[in-house]
C-alpha positions in Angstrom: -52.1 -26.0 3.7 -48.5 -25.8 2.1 -48.5 -27.8 -1.2 -46.5 -30.9 -1.6 -43.1 -30.6 -2.7 -40.2 -33.1 -2.3 -37.0 -32.3 -1.7 -35.6 -29.6 1.1 -37.7 -27.5 2.7 -35.8 -24.0 3.7 -37.1 -22.8 6.9 -36.4 -19.2 8.0 -35.7 -18.3 11.7 -35.8 -14.6 12.8 -33.1 -13.1 14.5 -34.4 -11.3 17.5 -33.3 -7.6 17.6 -32.9 -5.9 21.0 -35.8 -3.6 22.2 -35.6 0.3 20.7 -35.1 1.6 24.3 -32.0 -0.1 25.3 -28.9 1.9 25.8 -26.5 2.1 23.1 -24.0 0.0 24.6 -25.9 -2.9 25.7 -24.6 -6.1 24.4 -27.3 -8.1 23.0 -25.9 -12.3 22.8 -27.4 -13.7 19.4 -28.6 -17.8 19.9 -28.8 -18.9 16.5 -32.0 -21.3 16.5 -31.2 -24.9 16.4 -32.1 -26.4 12.9 -34.6 -28.8 12.7 -33.6 -32.2 11.2 -33.9 -33.0 7.7 -35.5 -36.0 7.0 -36.5 -35.2 3.4 -33.0 -33.8 1.5 -31.9 -34.7 -2.0 -35.5 -36.3 -2.5 -34.5 -39.9 -0.7 -36.6 -42.4 0.5 -36.3 -44.4 3.6 -36.8 -48.4 3.5 -36.9 -50.6 6.6 -33.6 -52.2 8.3 -35.5 -54.6 10.7 -38.6 -56.6 9.9 -39.9 -56.2 13.2 -40.0 -53.7 16.0 -37.2 -53.9 18.2 -37.8 -54.4 22.2 -36.1 -51.6 24.4 -34.3 -53.5 26.9 -36.1 -53.2 30.7 -39.8 -52.1 28.8 -42.5 -54.3 28.4 -42.2 -55.7 25.0 -43.8 -55.8 21.6 -45.6 -59.1 20.2 -42.8 -61.3 19.2 -43.1 -64.4 16.8 -43.9 -67.9 18.4 -40.4 -69.7 18.5 -42.3 -72.9 18.1 -42.9 -71.6 14.3 -40.0 -70.1 13.0 -40.9 -67.6 10.5 -38.9 -67.4 7.2 -39.5 -64.1 4.9 -39.4 -64.3 1.0 -36.1 -62.9 1.2 -34.4 -65.5 3.4 -36.9 -68.0 1.5 -35.4 -67.5 -1.7 -31.5 -67.4 -0.6 -32.4 -70.9 1.3 -34.1 -72.2 -1.5 -37.1 -73.1 1.2 -41.1 -72.2 1.8 -41.6 -69.0 3.2 -44.1 -68.7 6.3 -46.6 -66.3 7.9 -45.7 -64.7 11.3 -47.3 -66.7 14.4 -48.0 -64.4 17.5 -46.5 -65.3 20.5 -49.5 -65.6 23.0 -47.2 -66.4 26.2 -47.0 -62.7 26.5 -48.0 -61.4 30.0 -48.8 -58.0 28.7 -51.5 -58.6 26.3 -55.2 -58.9 28.2 -57.2 -61.7 27.2 -59.4 -60.6 24.7 -56.8 -59.6 22.4 -54.8 -63.2 22.8 -58.4 -64.6 21.7 -58.6 -62.5 18.5 -54.4 -63.5 18.0 -55.3 -67.2 18.3 -58.0 -67.2 16.2 -55.4 -65.3 13.6 -52.9 -67.9 14.5 -55.0 -70.6 14.0 -56.3 -69.8 10.7 -52.3 -69.4 10.1 -51.4 -72.6 11.2 -54.4 -74.5 9.2 -52.9 -73.2 5.8 -54.7 -70.1 5.5 -53.1 -66.9 4.5 -52.1 -64.2 7.3 -53.8 -60.9 7.0 -52.1 -57.9 6.4 -52.8 -54.0 5.3 -50.7 -54.1 2.3 -51.8 -57.2 0.8 -55.2 -56.3 1.5 -54.8 -53.0 0.1 -55.9 -51.7 3.2 -54.9 -48.7 5.2 -52.1 -49.5 7.5 -53.0 -47.4 11.0 -50.2 -46.3 13.6 -47.7 -47.7 14.6 -48.2 -50.5 11.8 -47.9 -47.8 8.9 -43.6 -48.0 10.2 -43.2 -51.8 8.9 -44.9 -50.7 5.2 -41.5 -49.7 3.6 -40.2 -53.0 2.7 -39.3 -52.7 -1.1 -41.2 -49.3 -1.5 -39.8 -46.6 0.6 -41.6 -43.4 2.6 -41.0 -40.0 2.0 -40.9 -36.9 4.1 -42.2 -33.3 3.6 -41.3 -30.8 6.0 -43.1 -27.8 6.2 -43.1 -25.3 9.1 -46.4 -26.2 10.2 -46.9 -29.9 8.8 -44.5 -33.4 8.6 -46.1 -35.4 5.9 -45.0 -39.1 5.7 -45.7 -40.9 2.2 -45.8 -44.5 1.8 -45.0 -44.7 -2.1 -46.1 -48.4 -2.7 -49.6 -46.9 -2.8 -49.7 -43.3 -1.2 -50.7 -43.8 1.8 -50.3 -40.5 3.9 -49.5 -39.8 7.3 -50.5 -35.7 8.3 -48.5 -34.5 11.7 -49.7 -30.8 12.6 -46.9 -28.8 14.4 -47.1 -26.9 17.2 -50.6 -27.0 18.0 -52.8 -29.3 20.5 -55.2 -32.0 20.2 -58.5 -31.7 19.4 -61.0 -32.3 22.5 -62.6 -35.1 20.8 -61.0 -36.4 17.6 -63.4 -38.5 15.3 -62.0 -42.1 15.6 -60.0 -42.7 12.0 -57.4 -44.8 10.3 -54.8 -42.4 10.9 -56.1 -40.8 13.8 -55.0 -37.1 14.6 -51.3 -37.0 14.7 -49.8 -33.5 16.4 -45.8 -32.9 16.6 -42.8 -30.5 17.7 -39.3 -30.7 17.4 -37.0 -31.1 20.7 -33.5 -30.1 19.1 -32.6 -32.8 16.7 -35.8 -35.1 17.4 -39.4 -35.1 15.6 -41.8 -36.0 18.5 -45.1 -37.1 17.3 -48.1 -37.8 19.5 -51.3 -39.5 18.0 -54.7 -40.4 19.4 -58.3 -40.7 17.7 -57.0 -43.9 15.7 -60.1 -46.3 15.1 -60.0 -50.0 16.0 -59.9 -51.3 12.7 -56.3 -51.9 12.4 -53.8 -54.0 14.0 -50.4 -52.8 15.8 -48.1 -54.7 14.0 -47.3 -57.6 11.5 -48.3 -60.4 14.3 -52.2 -59.1 13.8 -52.1 -57.6 17.4 -55.5 -55.6 17.9 -56.4 -52.6 19.8 -59.2 -50.3 20.8 -60.1 -46.6 20.3 -57.8 -45.8 23.6 -54.7 -46.5 21.3 -52.2 -43.6 22.2 -49.1 -43.9 20.4 -46.1 -41.7 20.7 -42.6 -41.4 18.1 -40.0 -40.0 18.6 -38.1 -39.9 15.2 -34.0 -38.8 14.6 -31.3 -39.3 12.6 -28.6 -41.8 13.7 -25.8 -40.7 11.1 -26.3 -39.7 7.4 -28.0 -43.0 5.9 -30.3 -44.2 9.1 -33.0 -42.8 10.4 -34.5 -44.0 13.8 -37.8 -44.2 15.7 -38.6 -45.1 19.1 -42.1 -45.6 20.0 -44.4 -46.0 23.0 -47.5 -47.8 22.4 -50.3 -47.3 25.3 -53.9 -48.8 25.0 -54.8 -49.7 28.5 -57.9 -51.4 27.4 -55.3 -54.2 25.7 -52.4 -54.0 27.3 -51.5 -54.3 31.0 -48.7 -51.2 30.3 -47.7 -49.8 27.7 -44.8 -51.0 25.5 -41.9 -49.6 23.7 -40.0 -50.2 20.9 -37.3 -49.1 18.2 -37.3 -49.3 14.4 -34.7 -48.0 11.9 -34.8 -47.4 8.0 -31.8 -47.1 5.8 -31.5 -43.9 3.4 -32.0 -44.8 -0.6 -31.5 -42.8 -3.6 -34.8 -43.0 -5.2 -37.2 -39.7 -6.0 -40.8 -40.5 -5.3 -41.8 -40.1 -9.2 -44.2 -42.7 -9.6 -47.5 -44.1 -8.5 -48.5 -47.1 -7.9 -52.6 -48.4 -7.7 -52.3 -51.5 -4.9 -55.6 -53.6 -5.6 -54.8 -53.3 -9.6 -54.1 -57.3 -10.6 -53.7 -58.5 -6.9 -56.8 -60.9 -7.3 -55.4 -63.3 -9.3 -53.6 -65.4 -6.9 -55.0 -65.4 -3.2 -58.2 -63.6 -2.0 -57.1 -61.0 0.3 -60.5 -59.2 0.9 -59.3 -56.2 -1.3 -62.3 -53.4 -1.1 -63.7 -53.3 -4.2 -66.3 -50.5 -5.1 -69.6 -51.8 -6.6 -70.1 -48.6 -8.6 -68.2 -45.4 -9.6 -67.9 -42.8 -6.8 -67.2 -40.0 -9.1 
């Protein structure tokens, strides 16, 4: 597989020539192949614009915050000089099946009793899909694009998604943290189709669970020179009555991905997030 190379990956596009048997006066019209969208040029990263997924009008909505318990993020809390809060899921969402609401109520009750809300970032666990899209708050994600693969790298603790281009899904992919993602370009849009996800992750910051039937489709597109957008469709018939849709956006920042961060290092002094610890070296 191609090595990890930051920066622009130039794709060489062949030009079709006329057949050898064509008449000498035949006119062959050259149609240049549309160039693929470039999410990786100049070694820049992308960070969140939105704190949560944005609903698509007319479509079933993603999980939202319970209005009875307003969410106050760290930045807003610092500006206002108030205490930040954890998110509390709104369980009135009619699209959620009862078993999922029961799990979310358990997590809500834990937060409302003064506990710490689980997040994969604070617990140094894989995010899964689509929660990976919410990771780049302070640390960016980077794209590496080659003719056969697109890689998304979250620089915070080097979690990586791999999207294999122009190939079909495996017949029976083994469930894993990031599943199996295949993709293709359609004009200026990268379409990513992901299945084979295990059920050990949540879908969002509100701790919405899912099953191994989860199927996520993302459509990535540059909105302008500094804005990247993605529209996602999330389908899990055992968790939701209908597939739901949302959008999310990122802003470009001029920051090369030239450093490494170890998530679990020194992250146990204040809270017990349940960070995985190996009882013995595995090397």
